[in-house]
C-alpha positions in Angstrom: -0.2 0.0 -0.2 1.5 3.2 -0.9 1.8 6.0 1.2 -0.6 8.2 -0.9 -3.3 5.3 -0.7 -3.0 4.9 3.1 -3.4 8.8 3.6 -6.5 8.9 1.6 -8.0 6.1 3.6 -7.2 7.7 6.9 -8.7 10.9 5.4 -11.9 9.1 4.3 -12.9 8.3 7.8 -12.6 11.4 9.0 -15.6 13.2 10.6 -13.9 16.8 9.4 -14.7 17.4 5.8 -11.3 17.1 4.3 -9.9 18.1 0.6 -6.5 17.6 -0.9 -5.6 20.4 -3.5 -2.3 20.6 -5.7 -0.4 24.1 -5.9 -3.0 25.4 -8.5 -5.5 24.6 -6.2 -7.2 22.1 -8.1 -8.9 19.3 -6.2 -7.3 16.1 -6.3 -9.2 14.2 -3.5 -12.2 14.6 -1.4 -13.5 12.7 1.6 -17.0 11.8 2.3 -17.5 14.1 4.9 -16.7 16.9 2.3 -19.0 15.5 -0.2 -22.0 15.8 2.3 -21.0 19.5 3.2 -20.5 20.5 -0.3 -23.6 18.5 -1.6 -21.5 17.3 -4.5 -19.8 13.9 -5.2 -16.4 13.5 -5.6 -16.8 12.9 -9.2 -18.2 16.5 -9.6 -15.3 17.9 -7.7 -12.0 16.0 -8.3 -10.4 18.0 -11.1 -12.2 21.4 -10.8 -10.3 24.3 -9.1 -11.5 24.4 -5.6 -12.6 28.1 -5.5 -14.8 27.4 -8.5 -17.3 25.8 -6.3 -18.2 29.1 -4.5 -20.1 32.3 -5.3 -17.0 34.2 -4.5 -14.2 32.6 -6.1 -11.5 35.4 -6.1 -11.9 35.7 -2.3 -11.2 32.2 -1.6 -8.4 31.9 -4.3 -6.7 34.8 -2.6 -6.7 33.2 0.8 -5.4 29.7 -0.3 -2.9 31.1 -2.6 -1.5 33.0 0.4 -1.2 29.9 2.0 0.7 28.3 -0.9 3.1 31.6 -1.2 3.7 32.0 2.5 4.2 28.1 3.1 2.5 28.2 6.3 -1.0 27.0 7.8 -3.9 29.6 7.2 -6.4 29.1 10.2 -10.0 31.1 10.0 -12.9 31.0 12.4 -16.5 31.4 11.4 -16.1 32.2 7.6 -18.9 32.6 5.5 -18.8 30.6 2.1 -21.5 30.8 -0.4 -21.6 27.7 -2.6 -22.6 27.7 -6.4 -25.9 26.5 -5.7 -26.4 29.5 -3.2 -26.3 27.9 0.2 -24.1 29.6 2.7 -21.7 27.7 4.9 -20.5 29.2 8.3 -17.1 27.6 8.7 -14.3 27.1 10.7 -11.4 25.9 8.1 -7.5 25.2 8.1 -5.3 25.1 5.1 -2.2 23.2 5.6 0.4 23.2 2.7 2.7 20.1 2.7 5.5 18.7 0.6 5.3 15.3 -1.2 8.6 15.0 -2.8 9.1 18.1 -5.0 5.3 18.6 -5.2 3.3 20.9 -3.0 -0.1 20.0 -1.6 -2.6 21.6 0.3 -4.9 19.6 2.7 -8.1 22.2 3.5 -9.9 20.9 6.9 -13.6 22.7 7.1 -15.9 22.3 9.9 -19.1 23.7 9.9 -19.4 26.3 12.9 -23.2 26.5 12.3 -23.5 22.8 12.7 -21.5 23.0 16.2 -24.0 26.1 17.1 -27.1 24.0 16.4 -25.8 21.2 18.2 -25.3 23.2 21.3 -28.5 25.2 20.8 -30.5 21.9 20.8 -29.0 20.2 23.6 -29.4 23.3 26.0 -33.1 23.4 24.3 -33.8 19.8 25.3 -31.9 20.1 28.9 -34.0 23.5 29.8 -37.4 21.7 28.5 -36.5 18.5 30.3 -36.3 20.9 33.6 -39.4 22.9 33.1 -41.1 19.9 32.5 -40.2 18.2 35.5 -41.1 21.3 37.5 -44.4 21.5 35.9 -45.1 17.8 36.4 -44.3 18.4 40.1 -46.7 21.3 40.2 -49.5 19.6 38.4 -49.6 16.6 40.8 -49.6 19.2 43.9 -52.6 20.7 41.7 -54.3 17.5 41.1 -54.5 16.4 44.7 -56.6 18.9 46.2 -58.7 19.3 43.2 -60.3 15.8 43.8 -61.1 17.0 47.4 -62.7 20.0 46.2 -65.0 18.3 43.7 -65.6 15.5 46.1 -66.8 18.2 48.7 -68.9 20.1 45.7 -70.7 16.7 45.1 -71.6 16.2 48.5 -72.9 19.6 49.3 -75.1 19.5 46.2 -76.5 16.2 47.6 -77.4 18.0 51.0 -78.7 21.2 49.5 -82.3 21.8 49.9 -83.0 24.4 47.2 -82.4 23.1 43.5 -81.4 26.4 42.6 -78.3 26.4 44.7 -77.2 23.4 43.1 -76.2 25.9 40.2 -73.1 27.0 42.3 -72.0 23.7 43.3 -72.1 22.6 39.3 -70.1 25.9 38.8 -67.5 24.6 40.9 -67.6 20.5 39.9 -66.9 22.0 36.1 -64.2 24.2 37.1 -62.6 21.5 38.8 -63.1 19.2 35.9 -61.7 21.9 33.6 -58.4 22.3 35.7 -58.2 18.3 35.9 -58.0 18.1 32.2 -55.4 20.9 31.9 -53.2 19.3 34.5 -53.4 15.8 32.6 -52.4 17.6 29.5 -49.6 19.2 31.4 -48.4 15.7 32.9 -48.6 14.0 29.2 -49.5 10.9 28.2 -49.4 7.7 30.8 -49.9 5.4 28.1 -46.9 3.0 27.3 -45.6 3.7 23.9 -46.8 0.9 21.2 -43.8 0.7 18.6 -44.7 -0.4 15.0 -43.2 0.1 11.7 -44.6 3.3 10.4 -43.7 5.6 7.2 -43.2 9.3 7.8 -46.0 9.7 5.0 -48.9 7.6 6.7 -48.5 10.2 9.6 -48.6 13.1 7.4 -51.6 11.9 5.5 -53.4 11.3 8.7 -52.7 14.7 10.0 -53.4 16.2 6.5 -57.1 14.3 6.3 -57.6 15.8 9.8 -56.7 19.4 8.8 -58.9 19.0 5.5 -61.7 18.4 7.6 -61.5 21.1 10.3 -59.9 23.6 7.6 -62.1 23.1 4.7 -61.3 25.7 2.2 -60.0 28.2 4.6 -56.3 27.2 4.1 -54.6 25.6 1.1 -52.8 22.4 2.2 -50.3 20.9 0.1 -47.5 18.0 0.2 -44.0 17.5 -1.3 -42.9 14.0 -0.3 -39.4 12.4 -0.9 -41.1 8.6 -1.6 -37.7 6.8 -1.1 -38.2 7.4 2.9 -37.9 3.9 4.3 -40.1 2.8 7.5 -39.2 2.9 10.7 -40.1 2.0 14.3 -42.4 4.3 16.3 -45.4 5.0 18.2 -47.9 6.1 15.3 -50.5 7.6 17.5 -47.7 9.8 19.2 -46.2 10.9 16.3 -49.5 11.8 14.8 -50.3 14.1 18.0 -46.9 15.7 17.7 -47.4 16.6 14.0 -51.0 17.6 14.4 -49.9 20.0 17.3 -47.4 21.6 15.2 -50.1 21.9 12.4 -52.9 23.2 14.5 -50.5 26.0 16.0 -49.8 27.2 12.1 -53.5 27.0 11.5 -54.6 29.1 14.4 -51.5 31.7 13.6 -53.1 31.8 10.1 -56.7 32.2 10.9 -56.2 34.5 14.0 -53.9 37.0 11.8 -56.3 36.8 8.8 -53.6 36.1 6.7 -54.2 36.6 3.1 -54.2 33.2 1.0 -52.9 31.3 4.0 -51.2 28.0 3.3 -49.6 25.1 4.8 -47.1 22.8 3.3 -45.8 19.0 4.5 -42.5 18.6 3.2 -40.2 15.4 3.6 -36.8 14.7 2.9 -33.7 12.4 3.8 -30.9 14.0 6.1 -27.8 12.3 6.5 -25.0 12.6 9.0 -26.9 14.6 11.5 -26.2 15.0 15.1 -28.9 15.1 18.1 -27.9 15.1 21.7 -24.3 14.4 21.2 -25.3 11.3 18.9 -24.6 11.1 15.2 -27.2 9.5 13.0 -26.5 8.0 9.4 -29.7 8.5 8.3 -32.9 10.5 9.4 -36.1 11.8 8.0 -36.8 15.6 8.1 -40.5 17.0 8.1 -40.9 20.5 7.4 -44.1 21.9 8.2 -44.1 25.4 6.7 -46.7 28.1 6.8 -47.0 31.7 5.3 -48.1 33.5 8.5 -46.8 36.4 10.3 -43.6 34.7 11.6 -43.0 34.2 15.4 -41.6 37.3 17.5 -37.8 37.1 18.2 -38.3 37.2 21.9 -40.3 34.3 21.7 -38.5 32.2 19.7 -36.2 30.6 22.7 -39.4 30.0 24.5 -41.8 28.4 22.2 -41.4 24.7 23.5 -41.5 25.7 26.9 -45.0 24.5 28.6 -47.4 27.1 29.5 -45.8 29.9 27.2 -47.6 31.0 24.3 -47.4 33.9 21.9 -51.0 33.9 21.2 -53.7 35.2 23.2 -55.9 32.0 23.4 -53.0 29.6 23.5 -52.2 27.5 26.3 -48.6 26.9 25.5 -48.7 23.1 25.7 -49.0 22.0 22.1 -45.3 22.4 21.2 -44.0 21.3 24.5 -45.9 18.1 24.0 -44.8 17.9 20.4 -41.2 18.1 21.5 -41.6 15.8 24.1 -42.9 12.9 21.7 -40.2 13.7 19.5 -37.6 13.8 21.7 -38.7 10.2 22.9 -38.2 9.1 19.5 -34.5 10.4 20.1 -35.5 13.3 17.6 -35.8 17.1 17.9 -37.8 19.7 16.6 -36.5 23.0 15.2 -37.7 26.3 14.2 -36.8 28.9 11.6 -39.3 31.8 11.2 -39.6 34.9 9.4 -42.8 37.3 8.5 -44.3 35.0 5.5 -42.2 31.8 6.1 -42.4 29.8 9.5 -40.5 26.6 9.3 -41.0 23.7 12.1 -38.6 21.0 11.2 -38.9 17.5 12.5 -35.9 15.3 12.8 -36.4 11.5 13.3 -33.7 9.1 13.4 -34.3 6.5 10.6 -32.5 4.0 13.0 -35.7 3.6 15.1 -36.3 4.2 18.5 -33.4 3.6 21.0 -31.2 2.2 18.2 -33.4 -0.1 16.8 -33.8 -0.8 13.2 
């Protein structure tokens, strides 16, 4: 085995995106991580000038050539490179020149800074929501215990009242106690043991789509954009339907309450490769985007939308998204949100390896 072959085998097993260039900045080798990052195969990249892959080639060529002329390692943090197909990468990268005999080569190592920030943000969000959920569950239990006593006392009082008109007041107490009990049950979440079966993300979305068609009629335009190649995976179908329905109903309410012109919701599925959730790297995931053209979420609410009892709507309970995130977390996934006026996207990521590593 030659040194070059061994080197390339070693590079191909690196998590970091690595590209080897010659002294004219033509790509000689690209590892799988770099193919994923640049969204192009090695066959498309090898033999091309590295800087030609980007919208700002002159700037990148100048930086790379400075490493060639100086013969020293170049290291840059949080650089923004825009790919030719317009996606923007936020990168920490390092360019290292080295000699192989009489020939000069460059090694370009690229680590997406936005990916690291997203992983850190998701981890913090999940930990915070779990802490808040434990607190809420504790408070909910403390509320539920005296509620039963209040309701029972009201029933006993109603049976002892001589005047039937007075029972109207005890009935109000009973009904309000029942309403609070239902709210507390929602805060506590489902007590059912998950029922795992082979499911496909599209049967989940189709069920939610059908429910929304019945609820909304022609008020909101609903559409689907599916990747038919997505395989089945093990999950609790009923729970996933509930999670997706909670997100979709949130979008419906935002569109209706804000009187959005030509309101629309789109369900979009795609496969995602090599994605990290809670420090676990998954080879293949399904990504479900639920997209609406509503007014967007206020920036000050973005970090709080998955907390229980917090809502950006006057009539909201703040439980729908919290429960949805809890369900998706249980399936080793995560929900992310990106919002601006006219385009709010809730992205559900679910590993296709299955729940708890099952395939």
